[in-house]
C-alpha positions as CSV (number, residue, x, y, z in Angstrom):
1,M,55.3,75.4,-96.4
2,L,55.3,75.8,-92.7
3,N,52.1,73.9,-91.9
4,S,51.1,70.3,-92.6
5,T,50.4,69.3,-96.2
6,H,49.6,66.2,-98.1
7,P,52.9,64.2,-98.2
8,A,52.5,63.2,-101.9
9,N,52.6,66.9,-102.9
10,T,55.6,68.1,-100.8
11,H,58.2,67.4,-103.4
12,R,56.5,70.0,-105.6
13,I,56.9,72.8,-103.1
14,L,59.7,75.3,-102.7
15,V,60.0,77.6,-99.8
16,A,62.3,80.6,-100.3
17,I,63.1,82.7,-97.3
18,D,65.0,86.0,-97.6
19,S,67.9,86.0,-95.1
20,Q,66.9,89.6,-94.0
21,V,63.7,88.3,-92.4
22,D,64.1,88.3,-88.6
23,H,64.7,84.9,-87.2
24,Y,64.7,83.3,-90.7
25,Q,66.5,80.3,-89.3
26,H,63.5,79.5,-87.1
27,L,61.2,79.6,-90.2
28,L,63.7,77.4,-92.1
29,A,63.7,74.9,-89.3
30,G,59.9,74.8,-89.4
31,V,59.7,73.7,-93.1
32,I,58.1,70.2,-93.2
33,P,60.1,67.2,-94.3
34,G,60.0,66.7,-98.1
35,V,59.6,70.4,-98.9
36,E,62.6,72.0,-100.5
37,A,63.8,75.2,-98.9
38,I,66.3,77.9,-99.9
39,V,67.6,81.0,-98.2
40,L,68.0,84.1,-100.4
41,S,71.4,85.8,-99.8
42,A,71.2,89.5,-98.9
43,R,74.4,90.0,-101.1
44,E,72.8,88.9,-104.3
45,D,69.9,89.7,-106.5
46,G,67.0,87.7,-105.1
47,V,65.0,87.6,-108.4
48,E,68.1,86.0,-110.0
49,Q,68.5,83.6,-107.1
50,L,64.9,82.5,-107.5
51,T,65.1,82.2,-111.2
52,Q,68.1,79.9,-110.9
53,A,66.5,77.8,-108.2
54,L,63.3,77.3,-110.2
55,R,65.3,76.6,-113.4
56,S,67.1,73.8,-111.6
57,R,63.9,72.5,-110.1
58,P,61.4,72.1,-113.0
59,H,59.2,69.8,-110.8
60,I,58.2,72.8,-108.5
61,R,54.5,73.7,-108.8
62,Q,54.2,75.9,-105.7
63,L,56.6,78.7,-104.5
64,H,56.2,80.1,-101.0
65,L,58.2,83.3,-100.9
66,I,58.9,84.9,-97.4
67,A,60.4,88.3,-97.5
68,H,60.2,91.9,-96.1
69,G,57.6,94.0,-97.7
70,K,55.7,97.3,-97.7
71,P,52.9,98.5,-100.0
72,G,53.8,97.6,-103.5
73,W,57.3,96.5,-102.6
74,L,59.1,93.2,-101.8
75,Q,62.7,92.8,-100.7
76,L,64.4,89.9,-102.4
77,G,68.1,89.6,-101.6
78,N,69.8,92.9,-102.5
79,S,67.0,93.8,-105.0
80,T,63.4,94.9,-104.7
81,L,60.4,93.8,-106.7
82,S,58.0,96.7,-107.2
83,L,55.9,98.3,-109.9
84,D,59.0,100.3,-110.8
85,T,61.2,97.2,-111.3
86,L,58.6,94.7,-112.8
87,S,59.6,95.5,-116.4
88,Q,63.3,95.1,-115.5
89,Y,62.6,91.6,-114.2
90,A,60.0,90.6,-116.7
91,P,62.2,88.0,-118.5
92,Q,63.0,86.2,-115.2
93,L,59.4,86.4,-113.9
94,Q,58.1,84.9,-117.1
95,T,60.3,81.8,-116.6
96,W,58.9,81.3,-113.2
97,F,55.4,80.8,-114.7
98,S,56.2,79.2,-117.9
99,R,53.9,76.4,-116.8
100,S,50.2,77.2,-116.1
101,D,50.1,75.1,-112.9
102,V,52.7,77.0,-110.9
103,Q,51.5,79.0,-107.9
104,L,53.3,81.8,-106.1
105,L,52.4,82.6,-102.5
106,L,53.9,85.8,-101.1
107,Y,54.4,86.3,-97.4
108,G,55.5,89.9,-96.7
109,C,54.1,92.6,-94.5
110,Q,51.8,95.0,-96.4
111,V,53.0,93.9,-99.9
112,A,49.4,94.0,-101.3
113,A,48.2,97.0,-99.2
114,G,46.7,100.0,-100.9
115,D,46.7,101.0,-104.5
116,A,50.5,100.5,-104.9
117,G,50.2,97.0,-103.5
118,S,47.3,96.0,-105.7
119,D,48.9,97.5,-108.8
120,T,52.2,95.7,-108.1
121,C,50.5,92.3,-107.4
122,N,48.3,92.6,-110.5
123,G,51.1,94.0,-112.6
124,G,53.4,91.2,-111.5
125,A,50.8,88.6,-112.6
126,D,50.5,90.3,-116.0
127,T,54.3,90.7,-116.4
128,A,54.8,87.1,-115.4
129,G,52.4,86.1,-118.1
130,S,50.0,84.2,-115.9
131,G,47.3,85.2,-118.4
132,G,44.6,85.1,-115.8
133,R,45.4,81.6,-114.8
134,G,45.9,82.6,-111.1
135,D,44.1,84.8,-108.7
136,T,45.6,87.7,-106.7
137,A,44.5,87.7,-103.1
138,D,45.2,91.1,-101.6
139,S,45.5,91.2,-97.9
140,T,45.5,94.7,-96.3
141,S,46.1,93.4,-92.8
142,E,49.5,93.5,-91.3
143,T,51.2,90.1,-91.4
144,M,53.8,89.2,-88.8
145,I,56.2,86.4,-89.6
146,G,58.9,85.2,-87.3
147,I,59.2,85.3,-83.6
148,P,58.1,88.5,-81.7
């Protein structure tokens, strides 16, 4: 979380930043005190890294994921999460949302854009087993993260 939030809830938030995002160190430095943050290594499977991070932090209720994206595609470490890979990662994604009160917020350019983006976001929610507990907010505007 890069903006202010209620201090009592910060211990339940995890910010995960892919190391391939330009100037990720600046984003990491901007995470507010009390919020846990990790950097996803470009040399490892990002879905696996997140799965391990969430497994060791059962108190997390909100995951802010910052990574490169394009319509229907999100770069996570040395792997991609897309409609084509959702079934491959289904077991891991289901552990992310084993509790009904966990929220995932994705920050990646164009991830939800177009039919591919919408299909991937909705397919991800279905694959993760959210069972309609969460909403998918598609943004078709280009999102810039980092320092220009």
